[in-house]
BAVO-516412 format. One record per residue (C-alpha): residue number from 0; x, y, z. Coordinates in pm, 1 decimal, padded with zeros to 6 digits. Example, Ala and Ser with C-alpha at 12.3 -4.5 7.8 and 13.67 -1.06 7.14 Angstrom:
BEGIN
[0,[01230.0,-00450.0,00780.0]]
[1,[01367.0,-00106.0,00714.0]]
end
This chain:
BEGIN
[0,[10932.1,13958.5,-05887.0]]
[1,[11304.6,13956.5,-05970.3]]
[2,[11539.3,13683.8,-05856.1]]
[3,[11713.4,13926.0,-05623.9]]
[4,[11405.1,13951.3,-05404.5]]
[5,[11432.3,13588.6,-05298.4]]
[6,[11775.4,13631.2,-05139.1]]
[7,[11756.4,13687.3,-04766.0]]
[8,[11944.1,13976.3,-04613.9]]
[9,[12044.6,13738.1,-04337.1]]
[10,[12268.3,13545.5,-04574.5]]
[11,[12627.7,13421.6,-04523.5]]
[12,[12769.6,13731.8,-04690.6]]
[13,[12627.9,13958.9,-04420.3]]
[14,[12756.0,13728.7,-04145.5]]
[15,[13098.4,13741.8,-04312.3]]
[16,[13096.3,14118.7,-04276.2]]
[17,[13023.3,14201.1,-04638.7]]
[18,[12687.0,14269.9,-04800.0]]
[19,[12693.6,14188.3,-05171.2]]
[20,[12351.8,14342.4,-05232.3]]
[21,[12479.0,14683.7,-05121.9]]
[22,[12802.4,14623.0,-05313.9]]
[23,[12624.2,14558.6,-05646.0]]
[24,[12374.9,14841.5,-05598.5]]
[25,[12661.6,15083.0,-05538.0]]
[26,[12916.7,14956.5,-05792.8]]
[27,[12679.4,14833.4,-06065.1]]
[28,[12376.0,15063.9,-06079.6]]
[29,[12304.3,14972.1,-06443.3]]
[30,[12325.1,14594.3,-06393.7]]
[31,[11992.3,14415.2,-06436.2]]
[32,[11821.7,14266.3,-06129.7]]
[33,[11842.6,13920.8,-06288.2]]
[34,[12220.4,13950.1,-06330.0]]
[35,[12260.6,14082.9,-05976.0]]
[36,[12055.3,13792.3,-05849.6]]
[37,[12269.6,13541.8,-06037.5]]
[38,[12590.4,13692.2,-05896.3]]
[39,[12445.0,13711.7,-05545.4]]
[40,[12357.6,13343.0,-05548.1]]
[41,[12710.5,13254.8,-05661.3]]
[42,[12870.3,13483.8,-05402.7]]
[43,[12649.8,13345.2,-05125.8]]
[44,[12757.3,12991.1,-05211.9]]
[45,[13125.1,13087.2,-05216.4]]
[46,[13108.1,13262.0,-04880.6]]
[47,[12909.4,12973.1,-04734.1]]
[48,[13177.6,12731.6,-04857.0]]
[49,[13475.7,12937.3,-04744.0]]
[50,[13322.5,13119.5,-04445.3]]
[51,[13432.4,13460.0,-04575.7]]
[52,[13478.1,13674.8,-04883.4]]
[53,[13751.9,13538.9,-05113.1]]
[54,[14070.2,13750.2,-05119.5]]
[55,[14283.7,13810.3,-05427.8]]
[56,[14640.2,13940.1,-05446.9]]
[57,[14688.2,14108.3,-05784.3]]
[58,[15044.7,14197.2,-05889.3]]
[59,[15119.4,14412.5,-06194.5]]
[60,[15354.1,14703.0,-06258.1]]
[61,[15108.3,14879.5,-06492.4]]
[62,[14907.1,15128.3,-06289.1]]
[63,[14620.2,15137.9,-06540.9]]
[64,[14564.7,14762.0,-06503.2]]
[65,[14592.5,14783.9,-06122.8]]
[66,[14317.3,15044.4,-06126.8]]
[67,[14076.2,14860.1,-06357.2]]
[68,[14100.8,14482.4,-06313.7]]
[69,[14061.0,14484.0,-05931.1]]
[70,[13745.2,14693.6,-05964.1]]
[71,[13602.3,14447.8,-06216.3]]
[72,[13689.7,14150.5,-05996.6]]
[73,[13525.7,14321.8,-05699.2]]
[74,[13210.3,14345.8,-05911.3]]
[75,[13203.3,13965.3,-05889.1]]
[76,[13237.7,13970.8,-05512.4]]
[77,[13611.5,13923.2,-05460.2]]
[78,[13815.3,14139.4,-05223.3]]
[79,[14125.4,14249.2,-05415.5]]
[80,[14456.6,14386.0,-05287.1]]
[81,[14702.6,14518.0,-05547.9]]
[82,[15081.5,14538.7,-05557.0]]
[83,[15301.1,14710.6,-05813.6]]
[84,[15636.0,14551.0,-05725.2]]
[85,[15769.6,14210.8,-05622.3]]
[86,[15878.8,14349.7,-05284.0]]
[87,[15533.2,14489.9,-05214.3]]
[88,[15373.4,14158.5,-05308.6]]
[89,[15607.1,13967.0,-05074.9]]
[90,[15528.4,14208.2,-04791.0]]
[91,[15152.8,14163.7,-04839.4]]
[92,[15191.6,13784.7,-04835.6]]
[93,[15367.9,13804.0,-04501.6]]
[94,[15092.4,14022.4,-04353.8]]
[95,[14769.0,13853.3,-04464.7]]
[96,[14618.1,13539.4,-04614.0]]
[97,[14500.6,13515.4,-04975.4]]
[98,[14287.1,13264.5,-05162.8]]
[99,[14399.6,13364.1,-05512.6]]
[100,[14715.8,13510.1,-05665.0]]
[101,[14713.4,13676.8,-06008.2]]
[102,[15061.9,13793.0,-06103.7]]
[103,[15189.5,13945.5,-06424.9]]
[104,[15469.5,13738.4,-06579.0]]
[105,[15703.4,14037.8,-06616.1]]
[106,[15671.4,14286.5,-06330.2]]
[107,[16002.2,14468.9,-06293.6]]
[108,[16217.6,14218.4,-06483.6]]
[109,[16144.8,13943.1,-06733.6]]
[110,[15993.7,13640.6,-06561.2]]
[111,[15999.8,13778.9,-06206.1]]
[112,[15630.0,13696.1,-06171.4]]
[113,[15751.0,13342.4,-06098.9]]
[114,[15929.4,13480.5,-05791.2]]
[115,[15591.9,13591.7,-05658.8]]
[116,[15431.6,13258.6,-05750.5]]
[117,[15712.2,13064.8,-05581.0]]
[118,[15678.7,13272.7,-05264.7]]
[119,[15302.1,13218.7,-05257.0]]
[120,[15349.4,12843.7,-05307.3]]
[121,[15590.8,12832.9,-05014.1]]
[122,[15403.3,13055.2,-04770.2]]
[123,[15038.7,12995.7,-04869.2]]
[124,[15028.0,12662.8,-05056.5]]
[125,[14646.8,12643.8,-05062.6]]
[126,[14615.5,12964.7,-05269.5]]
[127,[14525.9,12927.2,-05636.8]]
[128,[14803.9,13076.4,-05850.5]]
[129,[14767.6,13240.7,-06192.8]]
[130,[15021.9,13398.1,-06428.4]]
[131,[14903.2,13687.9,-06645.4]]
[132,[15086.1,13693.9,-06978.2]]
[133,[15049.4,13796.4,-07340.3]]
[134,[15179.4,13472.4,-07491.4]]
[135,[15283.1,13156.8,-07302.6]]
[136,[15573.3,12997.4,-07490.8]]
[137,[15713.6,12651.1,-07421.2]]
[138,[15992.9,12779.0,-07192.5]]
[139,[15742.5,12976.8,-06986.9]]
[140,[15515.1,12672.9,-06965.7]]
[141,[15797.8,12456.3,-06832.7]]
[142,[15879.5,12717.2,-06568.8]]
[143,[15509.6,12742.0,-06480.7]]
[144,[15494.5,12367.3,-06425.4]]
[145,[15801.2,12378.7,-06200.9]]
[146,[15646.7,12655.8,-05993.8]]
[147,[15307.7,12477.7,-05988.5]]
[148,[15110.5,12757.1,-06154.6]]
[149,[14743.5,12660.8,-06176.8]]
[150,[14677.8,12832.2,-06509.0]]
[151,[14753.9,13118.9,-06743.4]]
[152,[14539.4,13425.5,-06795.4]]
[153,[14605.7,13553.9,-07146.8]]
[154,[14613.2,13930.0,-07206.3]]
[155,[14379.7,14073.8,-07315.3]]
[156,[14095.4,13868.3,-07170.8]]
[157,[13739.7,13928.5,-07053.1]]
[158,[13687.8,13953.1,-06677.2]]
[159,[13413.2,13688.2,-06702.2]]
[160,[13670.1,13438.9,-06834.7]]
[161,[13910.3,13525.3,-06549.7]]
[162,[13634.3,13472.9,-06292.8]]
[163,[13531.6,13147.3,-06458.0]]
[164,[13888.6,13015.1,-06441.1]]
[165,[13926.8,13125.1,-06077.7]]
[166,[13608.5,12946.5,-05973.4]]
[167,[13697.8,12636.4,-06174.3]]
[168,[14041.8,12610.4,-06011.9]]
[169,[13899.2,12674.6,-05665.1]]
[170,[13651.9,12393.3,-05717.5]]
[171,[13927.0,12158.4,-05836.0]]
[172,[14143.0,12256.1,-05538.9]]
[173,[13859.4,12195.9,-05294.2]]
[174,[13806.7,11848.8,-05439.2]]
[175,[14180.6,11778.4,-05420.2]]
[176,[14182.1,11661.3,-05780.9]]
[177,[14508.9,11673.8,-05967.1]]
[178,[14498.7,11782.1,-06328.3]]
[179,[14628.8,11494.5,-06538.7]]
[180,[14833.3,11622.1,-06833.7]]
[181,[14665.2,11554.6,-07167.8]]
[182,[14804.4,11452.2,-07504.4]]
[183,[14750.4,11684.6,-07797.9]]
[184,[14508.8,11435.9,-07958.0]]
[185,[14276.6,11467.2,-07655.7]]
[186,[14287.5,11845.7,-07673.8]]
[187,[14209.7,11846.6,-08047.9]]
[188,[13909.6,11618.3,-07990.4]]
[189,[13777.7,11837.8,-07710.1]]
[190,[13855.0,12169.0,-07881.8]]
[191,[13744.7,12067.2,-08233.2]]
[192,[13460.1,12318.7,-08245.7]]
[193,[13679.1,12601.7,-08111.5]]
[194,[13958.7,12520.3,-08360.6]]
[195,[13709.9,12514.0,-08647.6]]
[196,[13562.6,12850.1,-08545.8]]
[197,[13912.0,12998.1,-08511.2]]
[198,[14001.0,12866.3,-08857.1]]
[199,[13678.3,13016.3,-08996.6]]
[200,[13764.1,13351.9,-08839.5]]
[201,[14112.7,13342.6,-08994.4]]
[202,[13978.5,13236.3,-09335.8]]
[203,[13710.8,13508.4,-09344.6]]
[204,[13966.7,13776.2,-09255.4]]
[205,[14227.0,13647.2,-09501.9]]
[206,[14278.8,13891.7,-09789.7]]
[207,[14285.7,13612.8,-10050.8]]
[208,[14040.0,13349.5,-09925.7]]
[209,[13779.0,13614.3,-09842.4]]
[210,[13758.6,13710.4,-10212.3]]
[211,[13525.3,13412.7,-10262.6]]
[212,[13175.1,13470.0,-10124.2]]
[213,[13069.7,13160.4,-09931.1]]
[214,[12841.0,13091.3,-09636.9]]
[215,[13005.5,12979.7,-09312.9]]
[216,[12883.4,12624.2,-09370.1]]
[217,[13023.6,12620.9,-09725.1]]
[218,[13353.5,12764.9,-09609.0]]
[219,[13391.2,12511.9,-09326.0]]
[220,[13304.8,12223.0,-09559.1]]
[221,[13501.3,11913.5,-09444.5]]
[222,[13732.8,12099.5,-09200.5]]
[223,[13572.5,11947.9,-08882.5]]
[224,[13603.8,11598.9,-09033.5]]
[225,[13966.2,11665.9,-09129.7]]
[226,[14036.3,11763.0,-08767.6]]
[227,[13870.4,11441.6,-08652.9]]
[228,[14092.9,11243.2,-08889.1]]
[229,[14404.1,11431.1,-08769.9]]
[230,[14318.2,11359.7,-08404.6]]
[231,[14270.0,10987.1,-08465.2]]
[232,[14592.9,10952.3,-08661.4]]
[233,[14773.9,11143.9,-08387.7]]
[234,[14648.3,10881.1,-08142.6]]
[235,[14842.4,10621.9,-08344.2]]
[236,[14573.4,10495.5,-08579.7]]
[237,[14647.3,10439.8,-08948.8]]
[238,[14495.8,10657.0,-09220.1]]
[239,[14208.1,10460.6,-09372.9]]
[240,[14052.6,10473.4,-09719.4]]
[241,[13757.0,10657.9,-09561.5]]
[242,[13997.4,10920.0,-09423.3]]
[243,[14147.3,10967.7,-09768.0]]
[244,[13798.9,11002.5,-09917.1]]
[245,[13719.1,11280.9,-09668.3]]
[246,[14029.1,11470.6,-09783.8]]
[247,[13951.9,11396.6,-10150.7]]
[248,[13592.8,11519.8,-10120.0]]
[249,[13721.9,11839.4,-09962.4]]
[250,[13943.9,11901.3,-10266.2]]
[251,[13661.1,11825.5,-10508.4]]
[252,[13424.6,12058.1,-10321.5]]
[253,[13679.3,12339.4,-10321.8]]
[254,[13716.9,12299.8,-10699.1]]
[255,[13340.1,12335.8,-10747.9]]
[256,[13342.8,12642.1,-10522.3]]
[257,[13602.2,12808.5,-10744.1]]
[258,[13919.5,12756.1,-10539.7]]
[259,[14248.4,12753.3,-10727.9]]
[260,[14488.3,12485.9,-10600.3]]
[261,[14713.8,12736.0,-10422.7]]
[262,[14422.0,12839.6,-10199.2]]
[263,[14406.8,12486.7,-10055.7]]
[264,[14766.0,12531.9,-09941.5]]
[265,[14674.7,12865.2,-09785.0]]
[266,[14376.5,12732.2,-09592.0]]
[267,[14584.7,12437.3,-09466.9]]
[268,[14834.9,12688.3,-09325.5]]
[269,[14548.5,12868.9,-09149.4]]
[270,[14431.6,12537.7,-09003.5]]
[271,[14778.8,12489.3,-08855.2]]
[272,[14756.6,12843.5,-08713.8]]
[273,[14417.1,12764.8,-08555.8]]
[274,[14555.6,12448.0,-08395.9]]
[275,[14855.4,12646.5,-08266.9]]
[276,[14622.0,12907.2,-08113.6]]
[277,[14432.6,12631.7,-07930.6]]
[278,[14760.8,12484.4,-07805.8]]
[279,[14850.9,12828.9,-07671.3]]
[280,[14519.1,12851.8,-07483.5]]
[281,[14559.2,12507.8,-07326.2]]
[282,[14936.2,12481.7,-07289.8]]
[283,[14940.5,12401.5,-06918.0]]
[284,[14698.9,12111.5,-06966.6]]
[285,[14927.2,11938.6,-07217.2]]
[286,[15192.4,11681.0,-07144.7]]
[287,[15501.3,11896.3,-07201.6]]
[288,[15735.9,11604.8,-07277.8]]
[289,[15524.7,11506.1,-07578.4]]
[290,[15378.3,11836.7,-07694.7]]
[291,[15656.6,11929.7,-07939.5]]
[292,[15667.8,11586.4,-08111.3]]
[293,[15286.7,11590.2,-08123.3]]
[294,[15283.3,11936.1,-08282.7]]
[295,[15530.0,11820.0,-08548.6]]
[296,[15315.8,11510.9,-08613.6]]
[297,[14983.2,11694.2,-08635.5]]
[298,[15127.4,11949.9,-08877.7]]
[299,[15262.2,11660.2,-09085.4]]
[300,[14916.2,11499.0,-09082.8]]
[301,[14760.0,11825.2,-09203.9]]
[302,[15019.7,11827.3,-09482.8]]
[303,[14931.4,11468.8,-09583.9]]
[304,[14560.7,11548.8,-09590.5]]
[305,[14636.1,11857.0,-09799.4]]
[306,[14819.7,11638.6,-10053.5]]
[307,[14515.6,11409.6,-10076.5]]
[308,[14286.4,11710.4,-10131.1]]
[309,[14515.7,11859.4,-10394.4]]
[310,[14544.1,11530.8,-10583.1]]
[311,[14164.2,11494.8,-10593.6]]
[312,[14120.8,11857.0,-10701.3]]
[313,[14372.6,11828.6,-10985.4]]
[314,[14226.6,11495.8,-11098.2]]
[315,[13873.6,11639.0,-11108.7]]
[316,[14002.0,11944.9,-11292.1]]
[317,[14167.0,11723.4,-11552.9]]
[318,[13845.6,11524.2,-11604.7]]
[319,[13645.6,11843.7,-11652.7]]
[320,[13887.3,11991.2,-11908.1]]
[321,[13782.7,11940.6,-12272.1]]
[322,[13988.6,11672.8,-12437.4]]
[323,[14209.7,11797.0,-12716.8]]
[324,[14222.5,11611.7,-13044.8]]
[325,[14561.1,11452.3,-13109.9]]
[326,[14778.9,11651.6,-13344.1]]
[327,[14783.2,11448.3,-13669.3]]
[328,[15059.8,11521.8,-13910.3]]
[329,[14964.1,11495.1,-14277.9]]
[330,[15204.5,11359.9,-14525.8]]
[331,[15292.5,11590.0,-14812.4]]
[332,[15107.4,11506.4,-15134.4]]
[333,[15365.0,11355.6,-15368.3]]
[334,[15286.1,11353.9,-15729.6]]
end
């Protein structure tokens, strides 16, 4: 018997005036019973906690997005109302209550999504507020902090990730926990696996580095350990002899794998790119006053580790080169 069969029809969703079973059967005919059951259990818990179906105000000037994203969110049990202009969004806020706001950063003018966020913060302070954007730069992050945005949603993104962030922020809000800004070193430690995988993706798609056939494990080599070293030094610790050995072994391994020295420089640049991508994903969690100095420092640490790897590579290369006999000059034979 599928999981869905264990869910009573007399559940909180029906009492709230919305039947999720009928919703999923109608909107998602191809969804498996197991998946429907999983979503039903989640929806039941949310309605039980909030006493009703959660309402979302979605603001975006692109009609195609207004037609698709709300439908996908409704698949997960949210009730979504859309607005295509700032004025329409403000009118809807004055007429009804919302639990979640998702607003595009640039609706009719650059940055006017913050007008919508500010209005929601003033009129409905308990609503969770998201900004939808393609790339959150430092200036945008500062403005987001001032307007108390809960998080970014990066375009394009999977609807499952959006739903996950919504539920995570709702849970935090219900517990009244404030998000303490983190230093970059904390983020690197937490995101080490993601940064490594992003670096691997960049390296495998790089036109030069991809010329060498290596397994993923061989290509990663000491990269996770190098990130660990970078995070610890960023915390204020000194580079130890063990740290230098990690970097040296990386250079020696790359030499055995057939890397020329210039490729080490290239992969170090990709590691900086992977760190930057992780910073972009987690920008609102970081302590803004220290993020720029920390970025400069971590890139400098990567540079120092690169120098250690290069020195070890060149030294090993020199040892492996056949020694040339000294050029002995012969004196002319005088008779």
